N, C-alpha and C positions, 0 to 999 in steps of 0.2 A: 503492500501499498504504500503510497508516495501522493504529498499535495503539492503541488505549484503555486506558489505565490507572485504576484505581478507588483513588485514593491517598486516607490518611486528610488531615485537612485538619492535622493537626500535621505531618506530615509535608513538606506540599506547603511551610507555613513557616519550616520549617530549612531545606529547599531554597533556597527562597528569600532565605533570609538569606544561605546560604554562597557562593551566586551574587553576591549583590550584592556580599559582602566579597571576594571574586575582582575582581572586576570594578573597582573603589574602588579596590583594591589597584594595579591594572595600568595604570589610567588616572590615579592620581593622579601617578603617579611622573613627574618631570621629567626625571630624568637615568639614565644609564646608560652601565654599561662596557661590554664588549665581549662578556661571557659574560648580561649583562645584553639586551642589543642582539640578541642573537644568541635568546636565549628571547624575546623579546616579536616577532622576527620569524620562529622557527621554522626558524632554521638554525644552523650550527654556528659559534664564536667562530674558526673557520679560513676561515671564508667571508666572514663579516664584514672579519677583515682583507684580505681577496683585493681585496673590493671596495672597500675605501679605498684598495689601493695602484693599484688599476685607476681610480680618480677617479670611482668608481660612487656613493660615498656618503661626505659628508664628515664627521667628525668636530667638534664643538663645540670642542675639544681635545685637542691630542694628545700632549703630553710631561706626568708621566711616563707617565699608560697615555692611550689613546683615551678620550673622554666624548661622548657623543650625546647630543645633545635630544628629547624626543618626538616634535617639532614633528618634524626632519629624517627618523628614523625615520618617522614616519606617510604625509610627503613622499615617500619612497622606497616605500613600501608600495604607494600609489597607482600609480607613475609603474611598478613592475615590471610 
């Protein structure tokens, strides 16, 4: 099944700019707190904390709050 849309060039440009901004915002970020990590991995902060407690996800820093590198989150996502 496919859908064909006839969109004005201006709308396509606006959509492309918006998508690019969203992608750059996520991919440029290097460090994530629990809430950001949960959003990045499409889960909940409680699930992130549970993964840390079970040793499935290793934070870069634990105190005063968990901090995760994008590299760590990407590696976890690839292994899941």
